[in-house]
N, C-alpha and C positions, 0 to 999 in steps of 0.2 A: 503494500503499498505505499502510496509515495501520498506527498501534500504538497496542494495546489490552491492559489490561493487567488477568489475571483475578488478586482477588479483592487480599493483604496484597504480593502477588509485585511486578519492576519483572521476567518476564516478555514480552519483547512475543511476541504473535499473529499470524502473517503470514497475511489474505487472496486469494481470486485472486478477480479482475474475473471476468466471463463479460462481457461486450461484447464487446473485445474476439476473445475461440473463436469463440464469437454470428453476427460479420464473417467470421468465414475458412468456417465452415465454408459463409455463403452463399456468396461468392465459386466457394470454388469446388460449391458446388450446380450455381451459375454456369455453369461453363467446364462440368461433365460437361455439362450437359444441350445446350449449343452445339456440342460435339463431336458429340454423339450420333446430330446428325445424321437423330432424330424426322418431324421436319417434312418437313425436304426429302423422304423417302420418299412421307409420309402428301401432298403436291406431287406426286411422279409420278402415282402411282396417281390422284389425282383429275385429272390434267391426262392420262392415258392412259383411261380412262372415256370424257370428253369427246369424242377421239380418235373412239375409238371407235362412239360417241351421234352425233355425227353423221353421222356414214358412215351411221346406218342399223341398224349391229346394232344386237342386243340383245343386255343379258346372261345369258346361262342360268345358273337356281337353284343346280342342279343335274345331274348326266347320269348316269341312268342305264345300268347297260350287262346283257342278262344274257347266259352264255357255256353257250352247246351240249355235253355229251357229246363230240364233234369238236374243237372249243377256238373254233369263230369266236361269234363278239361279235351277240347282237343291242342294238336299241337302235328303242326305239318297232314293235316287228312286221316291221323290216327286216334284216337280215339286214348284215353288218358285213362287209369283208373289210377283212387283215392292214395295208395303206393307207390304208384307210378309218380307216379306227380312231386309228389315230397321229394321222392329218388335223387330227380328230374331239376326241383328248385335246391339242391341242397346242393348236383356237383355245378350247377350253376351257381350258386355260391360262395364255392371253394376259389371264382379265380377271383381275384380285384374288377372292383369299377365292369359289373357287370349291371344289364338290363333288364325286369320285366313287364312285357307288357298286355295287357289283354283286355279282350274286346266281347263284352257278352251279351247275351243275346239280351232282345229288350223284354223279353216275359223274367226272366231272370231274374228269383229272391238274392235284392243286394246283399244278402248273406252270407249268399255265398264267396262270392269276391268282396267283401269283410273275409271270411278263416282262410284264402287262399293272399292274401294278400300279409293274412299273422303267420299263414306257414311258409311263406316269401323271409316274415321279420325277423322266422328263426333262424332258416336258412341264412340271416348273411347279404342279404340281398336287400343293398340301400334304394338303387333306383327301382321302383314300381310304379306304371303310367296307368288311368285305365282310358281306354281310350271312349272314342262313339259307337253304343251299339250299333248291331250286328249281325243279322240270321244272319246263325250258326252254320246254313247250306256255301253264302255268300262266300263264309268265312273260311271256309273247309274248296270253298273251289278255288277260289283266291289264292291257301297258302299253296295247294300242293299248284298250279305255273310256276312255282319260286322255287 
C-alpha cells in the first residue's frame, strides 16, 4: 500500500492490489475443477464405448418404439414382449447419450406411456421423447421401410 495525497490535503488514499486476489481466485478455480471429477466421468464413458466396440457391438443411435392401443410395444415391425422391451431398454441404457422415442397410438391409455418412461428411467436412459400419436399400423409400415 502506498500513500498518495489529494491536492493540498495530507490525507492518505488507500489502494488495493488485485494481484493476490486474482491468485486466490485461480487457486479456487483449480480446486473446484479437480474436485468436480468431470474428466473421470468422460474417461469412464470412453472406456465403456471401447469395451462394447471390442465385443463387436454397435452403439444404437436411438430406439423408436410404437405403442399399440393394447399397450404392446413395436420396434421395426416386430412385437416386443414386456421382458424383451425391458431387455432392449437396458441394452440402450448401457450406451451414453442415447435416446428413446415413443410413438403412442391415439387410443392408448396414457398410463402405459408413463410405465415405459419409468422403465427407461430405471435403465438409465436420459432422453425420452413422446412424439405425436400415430396409428400402430402406420408406424409399423413406416418403420419397416427404413
